C-alpha positions in Angstrom: 84.0 5.7 -0.2 82.6 6.8 3.2 79.0 7.3 3.9 77.1 8.3 7.1 73.7 7.5 8.6 72.1 10.4 10.5 75.6 12.1 10.6 76.7 9.7 13.4 77.5 6.2 12.1 80.2 6.1 9.4 80.8 3.2 7.1 82.5 2.2 3.9 80.0 2.2 1.0 80.5 -0.6 -1.5 77.4 -0.2 -3.7 74.4 2.2 -3.9 71.3 1.4 -5.9 68.7 4.2 -6.2 65.3 3.1 -7.7 62.8 5.1 -9.6 60.0 7.0 -7.9 56.7 5.2 -7.9 53.4 7.0 -8.5 50.1 6.1 -6.8 46.6 6.7 -8.1 43.0 6.0 -7.3 40.6 4.7 -9.9 36.9 4.9 -9.4 33.9 4.0 -11.5 30.1 4.3 -10.9 27.3 1.9 -11.9 25.5 3.1 -15.0 28.3 5.4 -16.1 30.6 4.5 -19.0 34.3 4.9 -18.1 36.2 5.6 -14.9 37.9 8.5 -13.1 41.6 8.2 -12.3 43.1 10.5 -9.7 46.9 10.8 -9.8 48.3 11.0 -6.2 51.8 11.9 -7.4 55.1 10.3 -6.6 55.1 8.4 -3.4 58.3 6.6 -2.7 61.4 4.9 -4.0 63.6 2.1 -2.8 67.3 2.7 -2.1 69.6 -0.3 -1.4 73.0 0.4 0.1 75.7 -2.2 0.6 78.4 -1.2 3.1 81.3 -2.6 5.1 81.3 -1.7 8.7 84.6 -1.7 10.6 85.5 -1.3 14.2 88.5 -2.0 16.5 86.7 -4.9 18.2 83.8 -7.3 17.8 82.0 -5.5 20.6 82.4 -2.1 18.9 81.3 -3.6 15.6 78.1 -5.0 17.0 77.4 -1.7 18.8 77.4 0.0 15.3 75.3 -2.7 13.8 72.8 -2.5 16.7 72.6 1.3 16.2 71.6 0.8 12.6 69.1 -2.0 13.5 67.7 0.3 16.2 66.9 2.9 13.6 64.2 0.5 12.1 61.9 2.5 14.2 59.4 4.1 11.7 61.0 7.5 12.0 62.7 9.3 9.1 66.5 9.3 8.8 69.1 10.8 6.5 72.1 9.3 4.7 75.0 11.1 3.0 77.5 9.5 0.6 81.1 10.3 0.1 80.2 12.0 -3.1 78.0 14.5 -1.2 74.8 13.0 -2.3 72.2 13.5 0.5 69.1 11.4 0.9 66.5 12.5 3.4 63.2 11.2 4.6 64.4 7.6 4.6 62.6 4.8 6.4 64.9 1.8 7.1 63.1 -1.3 5.9 65.6 -4.1 6.4 69.1 -4.6 7.6 70.9 -7.8 6.5 74.1 -8.7 8.2 76.8 -10.8 6.5 79.6 -12.8 8.2 82.2 -11.1 10.4 85.8 -11.0 9.4 88.7 -10.6 11.9 91.8 -9.2 10.1 94.6 -6.9 11.2 93.6 -4.7 14.0 89.8 -5.1 14.1 86.6 -6.6 12.9 84.4 -5.9 9.9 81.3 -7.2 8.2 79.2 -6.6 5.1 75.8 -5.1 5.7 72.9 -4.5 3.3 70.5 -1.7 4.2 67.2 -1.3 2.3 65.5 2.1 2.6 62.2 3.6 1.4 62.5 7.3 0.6 59.2 8.7 1.4 59.4 12.0 -0.3 61.9 14.1 -2.3 64.0 16.6 -0.3 
């Protein structure tokens, strides 16, 4: 199944794991007062792990695609869309792990694991 990052880089999605939203809170207590106050800050973020296979006609083209994804570890928000029309926005790319490169047929390919933090719901 195909997936895209920021509508420009296309790759073959092998696996997608979408975690649960995590909630944050603040807990405060005061000296001489029995109990505590807990303030719910709402849902904050969730982890999304995407395992993909990137393919290109040459080793140079493959590493250009990989470098584009690595270059997006820039602290800005990105979007990703799967082949099933699932769209995830406000993604921060946390890590990009590159597997070994295979040379078969007419090009090169390699497995890539991309870990995102989704900062807010769309």
